[in-house]
C-alpha positions in Angstrom: -6.6 8.3 -81.0 -5.4 8.4 -77.7 -2.2 9.7 -78.9 -4.1 12.4 -80.6 -6.4 13.3 -77.6 -3.2 13.5 -75.7 -1.9 15.9 -78.2 -4.4 18.1 -78.3 -4.9 18.1 -73.9 -0.9 19.3 -74.4 -2.3 21.9 -76.6 -1.3 21.5 -80.0 -3.8 21.8 -83.1 -5.5 18.6 -83.9 -8.1 17.7 -87.1 -10.2 16.0 -84.6 -11.4 20.0 -83.4 -11.6 22.1 -86.1 -13.1 24.5 -84.0 -13.2 25.1 -81.1 -14.0 21.7 -79.2 -16.6 19.8 -81.4 -15.4 17.0 -83.2 -15.1 16.7 -86.5 -18.4 15.7 -88.7 -16.4 12.8 -90.5 -15.3 11.5 -87.5 -18.9 11.4 -85.7 -20.7 8.2 -87.7 -17.5 6.1 -86.6 -17.8 7.0 -82.7 -20.3 5.8 -80.1 -22.2 8.9 -78.5 -20.5 8.4 -75.3 -17.5 8.2 -76.6 -18.2 11.5 -78.8 -19.0 12.9 -75.2 -16.1 12.2 -74.2 -13.6 13.3 -76.5 -15.7 16.7 -76.8 -15.4 17.0 -73.3 -11.5 16.3 -72.7 -11.7 19.0 -76.5 -13.1 21.9 -74.3 -10.5 21.3 -71.6 -8.1 21.3 -74.1 -9.7 24.5 -75.7 -9.8 26.0 -72.3 -6.0 25.5 -71.8 -5.1 27.5 -75.2 -7.6 29.9 -74.6 -5.7 30.6 -71.1 -2.2 30.2 -72.7 -2.7 32.6 -75.6 -4.2 35.6 -73.0 -1.8 34.7 -70.7 0.7 35.0 -73.9 -0.9 38.6 -74.6 -1.2 40.1 -70.8 2.0 39.4 -70.7 3.3 42.2 -72.3 0.8 45.0 -70.2 2.7 47.6 -68.6 1.0 46.2 -65.3 3.6 44.3 -63.2 0.4 42.9 -61.4 -1.0 42.0 -64.8 2.5 40.0 -65.7 2.4 38.6 -62.5 -0.8 37.2 -62.1 0.0 35.5 -65.9 3.3 34.4 -64.8 1.6 32.7 -61.8 -1.2 31.2 -64.1 1.6 29.2 -66.3 3.8 28.2 -63.6 0.2 26.4 -62.3 -0.5 25.0 -65.0 3.5 23.7 -66.3 3.5 22.3 -62.3 -0.2 20.9 -62.4 -1.6 20.5 -65.7 0.9 20.0 -68.1 2.4 17.4 -65.8 -0.9 15.6 -65.8 -0.7 15.0 -69.5 2.6 14.2 -69.3 2.1 11.8 -66.3 -0.7 10.0 -68.3 0.6 9.3 -71.9 3.4 7.5 -69.0 0.6 5.8 -67.4 -0.9 4.5 -70.7 3.1 3.7 -72.4 4.0 1.8 -69.3 0.2 -0.1 -69.7 -0.8 1.3 -66.2 -3.2 -1.3 -65.0 -5.6 1.2 -63.4 -5.4 3.3 -66.8 -5.2 0.6 -69.7 -8.1 -2.4 -69.2 -6.5 -5.9 -70.1 -3.0 -4.2 -71.1 -4.7 -3.5 -74.4 -7.1 -1.0 -73.9 -7.6 2.4 -72.8 -11.2 4.0 -72.3 -12.0 7.2 -73.2 -13.9 7.5 -69.6 -10.9 6.9 -67.8 -9.1 9.6 -69.9 -11.8 11.9 -69.0 -11.8 10.4 -65.2 -8.3 11.8 -65.4 -8.7 15.8 -66.3 -12.4 16.2 -64.4 -10.8 17.7 -61.8 -9.5 20.6 -64.5 -12.8 21.5 -65.8 -13.8 23.8 -63.1 -10.1 25.7 -62.4 -9.4 26.6 -66.6 -13.0 27.6 -66.7 -12.4 29.9 -63.3 -9.1 30.4 -65.0 -10.3 31.7 -68.3 -13.3 33.7 -66.8 -10.1 35.9 -65.2 -8.2 36.0 -68.0 -10.8 37.4 -70.1 -11.7 39.8 -67.3 -8.1 41.0 -67.4 -8.1 41.4 -71.2 -10.5 44.0 -70.7 -9.2 45.6 -67.5 -5.6 45.7 -68.3 -4.7 49.0 -66.6 -6.6 47.5 -63.0 -4.5 48.6 -60.0 -3.3 46.4 -57.9 -5.7 47.0 -54.9 -8.8 46.2 -57.1 -6.8 43.3 -58.2 -5.9 41.8 -55.0 -9.3 42.2 -54.1 -10.5 40.4 -56.8 -8.5 37.5 -56.7 -9.4 37.3 -52.8 -13.2 37.6 -53.4 -12.7 34.8 -56.1 -10.8 32.2 -53.9 -13.6 32.2 -51.7 -15.6 29.5 -53.3 -16.6 26.1 -52.1 -14.4 24.2 -54.8 -10.8 23.5 -53.1 -8.9 23.5 -56.3 -10.4 27.0 -57.4 -9.4 28.2 -54.1 -6.0 27.1 -54.0 -5.0 28.1 -57.3 -6.6 31.7 -56.7 -5.2 32.3 -53.8 -1.6 31.4 -54.8 -2.6 34.5 -57.6 -3.3 36.5 -55.0 0.0 35.6 -53.2 1.6 36.5 -56.7 0.5 40.1 -57.1 1.0 40.7 -52.8 4.7 39.7 -53.5 5.2 42.1 -55.9 3.2 44.9 -54.6 5.4 44.2 -50.9 7.7 44.9 -53.2 6.6 48.3 -53.9 5.4 48.3 -49.7 9.1 47.9 -48.5 10.4 50.4 -51.2 8.4 53.1 -49.5 8.4 51.9 -45.8 11.5 51.0 -45.1 13.8 53.2 -47.8 11.4 55.5 -48.3 11.7 55.5 -52.1 9.2 55.7 -54.5 8.6 54.1 -57.7 7.8 56.0 -61.2 6.2 52.9 -62.8 2.7 51.8 -60.5 3.9 54.2 -57.8 1.8 53.2 -54.0 1.9 57.3 -53.1 1.5 60.4 -54.7 4.7 63.3 -54.2 2.1 64.7 -51.4 2.6 61.2 -49.7 -1.1 60.3 -50.2 -2.3 56.6 -51.0 -3.6 56.7 -54.7 -6.5 55.3 -55.8 -6.4 51.5 -56.0 -3.3 51.1 -54.2 -4.6 49.2 -51.6 -6.6 46.1 -51.1 -9.7 46.6 -49.6 -8.0 43.9 -46.7 -5.8 46.3 -45.5 -7.2 48.3 -42.1 -7.6 52.2 -42.0 -4.6 51.6 -38.8 -2.4 50.1 -41.1 -2.3 52.9 -44.0 -2.2 55.6 -41.5 0.9 53.7 -40.1 2.5 53.4 -44.0 1.8 56.8 -44.7 3.7 58.2 -41.3 6.4 55.2 -41.5 7.6 56.5 -45.0 7.1 59.7 -45.3 8.9 59.9 -42.2 12.2 57.9 -43.8 11.6 59.7 -47.0 12.1 63.0 -45.3 14.9 62.3 -43.0 17.1 60.7 -46.3 15.6 64.1 -48.4 17.0 66.6 -45.4 20.2 64.3 -45.2 19.8 64.6 -41.3 23.3 63.5 -39.7 21.7 60.3 -39.1 19.9 57.7 -41.1 18.0 54.9 -40.1 20.5 51.5 -39.3 20.9 48.9 -42.0 20.3 46.2 -39.4 17.0 47.6 -38.3 16.0 48.0 -42.2 16.7 44.6 -42.6 14.8 43.7 -39.4 12.1 45.1 -40.6 12.1 43.6 -44.7 12.4 40.5 -42.9 9.3 40.7 -41.1 7.3 42.0 -43.5 8.4 39.2 -46.2 7.4 36.8 -43.7 3.4 38.3 -43.9 0.8 38.5 -46.7 -1.9 41.4 -46.9 -4.6 39.4 -46.7 -3.1 37.8 -43.6 -5.0 41.0 -41.8 -4.3 40.1 -38.1 0.1 39.7 -38.4 0.3 42.1 -41.0 -1.2 44.7 -38.8 1.0 43.2 -36.2 4.0 43.8 -38.0 2.9 47.4 -39.3 2.3 48.1 -35.8 5.9 47.5 -34.6 8.0 48.4 -37.3 5.9 52.0 -36.7 7.2 51.6 -33.1 10.6 51.2 -33.9 11.0 53.8 -36.1 9.2 56.3 -33.8 11.6 55.6 -31.2 14.4 56.1 -33.2 12.6 59.1 -35.0 12.3 60.1 -31.3 16.1 59.4 -30.3 17.6 61.1 -33.2 15.3 63.4 -34.8 11.9 64.8 -32.6 13.4 67.0 -29.3 11.9 66.6 -26.0 11.9 70.4 -26.4 10.1 71.0 -29.9 7.7 68.6 -28.4 7.5 70.9 -24.9 6.7 73.7 -26.7 4.1 72.5 -29.0 2.4 71.1 -25.6 2.9 75.1 -24.0 1.7 76.7 -27.7 -1.6 74.2 -27.9 -2.1 74.8 -24.1 -1.7 78.7 -24.7 -3.8 79.4 -27.7 -6.4 76.7 -27.6 -6.6 76.0 -24.0 -7.0 79.9 -23.9 -4.3 79.3 -20.4 -3.1 82.5 -22.6 -6.0 84.4 -20.9 -5.0 88.2 -22.5 -5.1 86.7 -25.8 -8.2 84.8 -25.5 -10.0 88.2 -24.5 -8.3 89.9 -26.9 -8.9 87.9 -29.9 -12.8 87.7 -28.9 -12.7 91.5 -29.4 -10.8 91.4 -31.9 -13.3 89.0 -33.9 -16.7 91.3 -32.4 -14.8 94.2 -34.1 -14.1 92.8 -37.1 -17.5 92.3 -37.3 -18.8 95.5 -36.5 -16.5 97.0 -39.0 -18.1 94.9 -41.7 -21.6 95.9 -40.7 -20.8 99.8 -40.6 -18.8 99.5 -43.7 -20.0 101.8 -46.8 -22.0 101.0 -49.8 -19.8 99.9 -52.6 -17.0 98.3 -50.3 -16.3 94.4 -49.9 -18.4 93.8 -46.5 -17.4 89.9 -46.6 -15.0 88.4 -43.9 -12.3 85.9 -45.6 -9.3 83.5 -44.0 -6.8 86.2 -44.6 -9.3 88.7 -42.6 -9.3 86.3 -39.7 -5.6 85.5 -40.1 -4.8 89.0 -39.9 -7.2 89.6 -36.5 -5.2 87.1 -34.7 -1.9 89.6 -34.9 -3.9 92.2 -34.2 -5.2 90.5 -30.9 -1.3 89.8 -30.4 -0.3 93.5 -30.0 0.6 94.2 -26.5 0.1 90.9 -25.3 2.9 88.0 -24.4 1.6 86.7 -27.7 3.6 89.4 -29.5 6.9 87.8 -29.7 5.7 84.1 -29.8 6.9 82.4 -33.3 4.1 79.9 -32.7 1.4 82.5 -33.2 2.7 81.9 -37.0 1.4 78.1 -36.4 -2.1 79.5 -36.1 -4.7 80.3 -39.0 -8.2 80.1 -38.9 -10.3 78.1 -41.3 -13.8 78.7 -42.7 -15.1 75.6 -44.2 -18.5 77.0 -45.8 -16.4 79.8 -47.4 -15.9 83.5 -47.0 -19.5 84.9 -45.0 -21.0 88.0 -44.5 -21.0 89.1 -40.7 -23.9 87.9 -37.8 -24.9 89.3 -35.3 -26.8 87.3 -32.5 -30.3 86.8 -33.2 -33.0 87.3 -30.8 -35.1 85.0 -31.8 -37.0 82.6 -29.4 -38.4 80.0 -31.6 -35.1 77.5 -31.9 -34.1 78.4 -28.3 -37.1 76.3 -27.3 -36.7 73.4 -29.5 -32.8 73.1 -29.5 -32.4 71.1 -26.5 -34.8 68.6 -27.6 -33.5 68.7 -30.6 -30.0 67.9 -29.8 -30.6 65.5 -27.4 -30.0 61.8 -28.8 -28.3 63.0 -31.6 -24.4 62.7 -32.2 -22.7 66.1 -30.9 -22.5 68.7 -33.8 -19.3 70.5 -33.8 -20.7 73.4 -35.3 -22.9 73.8 -31.7 -19.9 75.1 -30.5 -17.5 77.0 -33.5 -20.5 78.9 -34.8 -20.3 80.9 -31.6 -17.2 83.9 -32.3 -18.1 84.5 -35.6 -21.8 83.1 -36.7 -20.6 80.3 -39.0 -18.5 78.0 -38.6 -15.5 78.9 -37.6 -12.3 76.4 -36.8 -8.8 76.9 -35.5 -5.8 75.3 -36.9 -2.1 75.0 -36.0 0.0 74.3 -38.8 2.7 71.6 -37.8 5.4 71.1 -39.8 8.4 68.5 -39.4 9.4 66.8 -37.2 6.9 68.0 -35.0 4.2 66.0 -37.1 5.4 62.7 -35.9 3.9 63.9 -32.4 0.7 65.7 -33.5 -1.6 64.1 -35.9 -4.6 65.4 -37.4 -7.2 63.7 -34.9 -5.2 65.7 -32.2 -5.6 68.8 -33.8 -9.4 67.8 -34.1 -9.3 67.7 -31.1 -7.8 70.5 -29.9 -10.4 72.0 -32.2 -12.9 71.3 -30.9 -11.5 72.4 -27.2 -10.9 75.9 -28.3 -14.8 75.7 -30.1 -16.0 74.8 -26.9 -13.8 77.0 -24.4 -13.8 80.1 -26.7 -17.6 79.9 -27.0 -17.7 79.5 -22.8 -15.3 82.5 -22.6 -17.5 85.2 -25.2 -20.5 84.4 -23.7 -18.7 84.7 -19.9 -17.8 87.9 -21.0 -21.1 89.4 -22.8 -22.7 88.8 -19.2 -20.1 90.9 -17.3 -20.4 93.6 -20.3 -24.0 93.6 -19.8 -23.8 93.7 -15.7 -21.5 96.6 -16.1 -24.0 98.2 -18.9 -27.4 97.7 -17.0 -25.2 99.1 -13.4 -24.3 102.0 -15.2 -27.9 103.3 -16.4 -28.5 102.6 -13.1 -26.8 104.9 -11.1 -27.5 107.0 -13.9 -31.0 107.1 -13.4 -30.6 107.3 -10.0 -29.3 110.6 -10.3 -33.1 111.9 -11.2 -35.2 109.5 -9.6 -33.2 108.7 -5.9 -34.1 106.1 -4.5 -36.7 104.6 -6.7 -37.0 103.8 -10.3 -39.5 107.2 -11.4 -43.0 107.3 -12.2 -46.5 107.3 -10.3 -47.0 105.0 -7.6 -48.6 102.0 -9.1 -46.1 103.0 -12.5 -42.8 102.3 -9.9 -44.0 99.4 -8.6 -44.1 97.7 -12.1 -40.5 98.7 -12.7 -39.2 97.6 -9.8 -39.9 94.4 -10.5 -38.9 94.4 -13.9 -35.4 95.8 -13.0 -35.7 92.8 -10.3 -35.9 90.8 -12.7 -34.0 91.6 -14.9 -31.0 91.8 -11.9 -32.1 88.2 -11.0 -31.6 87.2 -14.6 -28.1 88.1 -15.0 -27.3 87.8 -11.6 -27.7 83.6 -12.4 -26.2 83.7 -15.6 -23.6 85.4 -14.2 -23.3 83.0 -11.4 -23.7 79.6 -13.4 -21.0 80.9 -15.9 -18.5 82.0 -13.7 -18.7 79.0 -12.2 -18.5 76.8 -15.2 -15.7 78.7 -16.6 -14.0 78.6 -13.0 -14.3 75.0 -12.9 -12.8 74.5 -16.5 -10.4 76.6 -16.5 -8.6 75.9 -12.9 -10.1 72.3 -12.2 -9.7 70.8 -15.6 -7.3 72.8 -17.7 -4.8 74.0 -15.4 -4.4 70.8 -13.4 -4.3 68.6 -16.3 -1.7 70.7 -18.3 0.4 70.7 -14.7 0.2 67.1 -14.6 1.1 66.1 -18.2 4.2 68.9 -17.3 5.4 66.7 -14.4 5.0 63.4 -15.9 8.5 61.8 -15.4 10.6 62.5 -18.4 8.9 65.7 -19.1 10.7 67.5 -15.5 14.0 67.7 -16.9 16.8 70.0 -18.6 16.0 69.8 -22.2 19.2 69.8 -24.8 18.8 73.3 -26.6 19.6 71.1 -29.9 19.2 68.2 -31.7 22.8 67.1 -31.8 23.0 67.9 -28.1 19.8 65.2 -27.8 21.5 63.1 -30.6 24.9 63.0 -28.7 22.9 62.2 -25.1 21.1 59.4 -26.9 24.4 57.4 -28.1 24.7 55.3 -31.4 22.3 54.3 -34.3 21.4 51.1 -32.9 17.9 50.6 -31.5 17.8 49.2 -27.9 16.9 45.9 -27.9 13.3 46.0 -25.9 12.2 48.9 -28.5 11.6 50.9 -25.6 14.7 52.4 -23.8 14.2 56.1 -23.8 15.8 59.8 -24.3 18.1 59.8 -21.2 17.4 62.5 -20.2 17.9 63.5 -16.6 18.7 60.6 -15.1 17.9 57.2 -15.2 14.3 57.9 -13.5 13.1 60.3 -16.7 13.6 57.8 -19.0 10.8 58.2 -21.8 10.0 56.6 -25.2 8.2 57.9 -27.9 5.4 55.7 -28.0 4.9 56.5 -23.8 4.7 60.3 -25.1 2.3 59.6 -27.3 0.5 58.0 -24.8 0.9 60.2 -22.1 -0.3 63.0 -24.7 -3.2 60.7 -25.4 -4.2 60.5 -22.3 -4.2 64.1 -21.4 -6.1 65.1 -24.4 -9.0 62.3 -23.5 -9.0 63.7 -19.7 -9.4 67.3 -20.9 -12.1 66.6 -23.2 -13.9 64.1 -20.4 -13.4 67.2 -17.8 -14.6 69.5 -19.7 -18.1 67.4 -20.8 -17.4 66.9 -24.1 -17.8 63.2 -24.1 -21.5 63.6 -22.8 -23.8 64.7 -25.7 -26.5 65.5 -23.1 -24.4 68.0 -21.3 -22.9 69.8 -24.1 -26.6 69.8 -26.1 -27.7 71.8 -22.6 -24.4 73.7 -22.5 -24.6 75.0 -25.6 -28.7 76.0 -25.4 -27.3 77.8 -22.3 -25.1 79.9 -24.0 -27.0 80.9 -26.9 -29.7 82.1 -23.9 -27.3 84.1 -23.0 -26.0 85.5 -26.0 -29.9 86.5 -26.2 -30.5 88.2 -22.9 -26.9 90.0 -23.7 -28.2 91.0 -27.3 -31.5 92.1 -25.9 -30.2 94.5 -23.5 -28.1 96.1 -25.8 -31.4 96.4 -28.1 -32.9 98.1 -25.1 -30.1 100.8 -24.8 -27.8 98.9 -21.9 -31.1 99.1 -19.5 -33.9 96.6 -18.8 -36.2 100.1 -17.9 -37.4 101.6 -20.8 -36.8 105.7 -20.4 -39.2 107.5 -18.8 -40.0 109.6 -21.2 -40.1 106.7 -24.1 -43.8 106.4 -24.7 -45.3 103.1 -23.3 -43.2 103.2 -20.7 -46.1 104.6 -18.0 -49.7 103.7 -17.7 -52.1 105.4 -20.1 -55.3 107.1 -19.3 -57.4 103.8 -20.8 -57.1 101.9 -17.6 -53.9 100.2 -18.0 -52.1 99.2 -15.3 -48.8 99.3 -16.4 -47.1 101.0 -19.5 -47.3 98.7 -22.6 -43.3 98.7 -22.6 -42.7 98.2 -19.5 -45.4 94.9 -19.8 -43.6 93.4 -23.0 -40.1 93.5 -21.7 -41.4 91.6 -18.5 -42.7 89.5 -20.3 -39.3 88.4 -22.8 -37.3 89.1 -19.4 -39.9 86.3 -17.8 -39.4 83.9 -20.6 -35.8 84.0 -20.6 -35.7 83.6 -17.0 -37.8 80.6 -17.2 -35.7 78.9 -20.2 -32.6 79.4 -18.1 -33.9 77.8 -15.4 -34.9 75.1 -17.2 -31.9 74.9 -18.9 -29.7 74.8 -15.6 -32.3 72.0 -14.0 -31.7 69.9 -17.3 -27.8 70.5 -17.0 -27.7 69.4 -13.5 -29.7 66.5 -13.9 -27.6 65.1 -16.9 -24.5 66.0 -14.8 -25.9 63.7 -11.7 -27.2 60.8 -13.8 -24.0 60.6 -15.9 -22.1 60.1 -12.6 -23.4 57.2 -11.8 -23.7 55.8 -15.4 -19.7 55.9 -15.2 -19.8 57.8 -19.2 -16.8 60.4 -17.6 -14.9 57.2 -17.4 -11.2 58.5 -18.8 -9.4 56.6 -21.7 -6.9 55.9 -19.7 -9.2 53.6 -17.7 -11.1 52.5 -21.1 -8.8 53.2 -24.0 -11.0 52.0 -26.4 -13.5 55.1 -26.5 -13.6 58.2 -28.8 -15.9 61.0 -29.3 -17.2 61.8 -32.6 -17.3 65.6 -33.3 -19.1 66.7 -36.9 -18.6 63.4 -38.3 -15.2 63.1 -37.5 -13.6 60.7 -34.6 -11.3 62.4 -32.2 -7.6 61.2 -31.0 -8.5 57.6 -29.7 -5.5 56.0 -27.5 -6.2 52.4 -28.4 -4.7 53.1 -31.9 -1.5 54.0 -29.9 0.9 50.4 -29.9 1.4 50.0 -26.2 5.0 48.4 -25.4 5.4 46.8 -22.1 7.4 49.6 -20.1 3.9 52.3 -21.7 2.2 49.6 -19.8 4.1 49.6 -16.9 4.3 53.4 -16.4 0.3 53.5 -17.0 0.0 50.9 -14.3 2.2 52.9 -12.1 0.1 56.4 -12.6 -3.1 54.7 -12.1 -2.4 54.4 -8.4 -2.0 58.1 -7.7 -4.5 59.3 -10.6 -8.1 60.3 -9.4 -10.3 59.5 -11.9 -12.1 62.0 -14.1 -15.3 61.7 -12.3 -13.7 63.7 -9.6 -13.3 66.7 -11.9 -17.2 66.4 -12.8 -17.9 65.7 -8.6 -16.0 69.0 -8.0 -18.5 71.0 -11.1 -21.4 69.6 -9.5 -20.5 70.5 -5.6 -19.5 73.9 -7.0 -23.1 74.3 -8.4 -25.3 73.0 -5.7 -22.9 74.8 -2.7 -26.2 76.3 -1.4 -28.4 72.9 -2.1 -30.5 75.2 -5.1 -30.5 72.0 -7.5 -30.5 69.1 -5.0 -33.4 70.7 -3.0 -35.2 71.9 -6.6 -35.7 75.5 -4.7 -35.7 76.8 -8.5 -38.3 74.7 -9.6 -40.5 75.3 -6.7 -40.5 78.8 -7.4 -43.5 80.5 -8.5 -44.0 83.1 -11.6 -44.8 85.9 -9.3 -42.3 85.0 -6.6 -39.5 87.6 -6.1 -36.5 86.1 -8.4 -33.8 88.1 -6.1 -35.7 86.7 -2.7 -32.9 84.4 -2.0 -30.3 87.1 -1.6 
């Protein structure tokens, strides 16, 4: 009987169990109920063992290398542990082991049952696993690893150990694919991890992998693959590839901290090698200059020309003849870029071909500024406290979200990432909205001045009409001039601060960084000859030695400098403060509404003397109805503007003491969210020892970004208008130009 039971446990068929694990009815009368229960329990263990073996044999022929790895690992575990237990038990019986054989001649079934009791739960868990794999034979490695890791989270130590071993078996196979892509830039034809466009396929990654490691793997793999495909004169050194492969083989993806650390180190090493051999300092400087000229509007003539061309495009589509297409498409806007460059310094700039506009909402019909005031009264309360939406400024130029982007090609995409392009796009939307509003206010000022000079040719020193009309028209004109004066003053101050104190200062500071003030070789080969041989420097932070030892610059430090540059720009431009930015958007909207209202009135605040309602009627009116209507509109705009300006200054003042403007050079963990997209965060860049020392040295002579904001507050409160609350105490009947 014992020999028969051991054979059954080893996986052999027996007449004891004709079906499943139930004892044959002929044997049941001969057995004690306790003995029958023990035999059937052992039969259940044997049945599960045979089920696992048979399903693994079927799954071994699967086209998925990962399922085959799971089956091979299960067979290995069963052979080393379960089958070895069967053989050792039989050996103990034959040797008449006193712990198993009672009185040297009797083997209790309960002892055999107790010996194999430890396999009850593990075999049940393995049966459940192989049955699920049979129904999901096309399962991808990511979900498979997640499944095994999830089942390893149990209080039964033996089950957790087995599923951890199975997970590691799959991870080892997956790691081979990863090493092929990450170290050699090659993609397998069977069960690949990435597509031809270097994006991860669905289910190719386990969920335990962080987004930072995913980005780094794509970054490094694409770089190595592109260098090999381009047959670059220098390839990744063999010893460096072996070092990276050994580092990867020492960690598993489920060991998240160590895996992230190894991937980060590989990215840093490859980035520095690419910086020394592929990406030149000249290309980086040209990219920084191009971004500053077009996204930060340092090329002023091109920026103004672009705004005018977009306005001209809108008007041409609005005045198009019936039957002709009046939609504005992306190709129309890209043509506007070329037209705007004519006659400017950007006309011959090759970087202009990399610029293009995107319409996230698709082709649209042109829109003009709205005269409605309902949205303005509630826009501030609705925007405060919410996440900053990039559409606050992206809709200013065209009336619908419009995004300027830059086509980044190899090898520049090693330096500029999509997150940084998103930050540049946010800066362009903000600066172009400011420039457009500022230009429109100046145009409105010129229009008011021209119409007043034309009117004075006939009215002399007054504004025309009777004595009563003259006073009312004078008050309306002075109120209008006061509004446009305040708007022009505020936008002049903000424009001067942004372009001079922030953009120009930060740009020059970036260009004066050590390593960027140098004579740059004109070609990659010249740079390579300067940098030397294939091998990586021991410290992994040696840089391109251009212009002497004091100007050494490694790739990680360069990325850190650019990240600091972007963060300081975003902070200095007030884009990291939600309340301030929302208030600014409302101020721009009020200014656009006033300009549109003046255009609707024919370019003048006062109605013409011969217009109906311009003068008071004969029914006892104190003033003309048209003058009264316009005064109500101008006064409402003036009150809204002053309220927004006071709110803006209050938020700015409180922000200084709450320190929300601290730059990421002091706190690298900060980031800014724009429309659901996170802008570039410096904390994602691995910092080497040389980078840390450089940053600590820079902190000694870098003025905190808050100084930028304090300069803006000094500009705004130069005459004490905000700090003394002179606007807040001014009554409606006070002369709006009385403080001149």
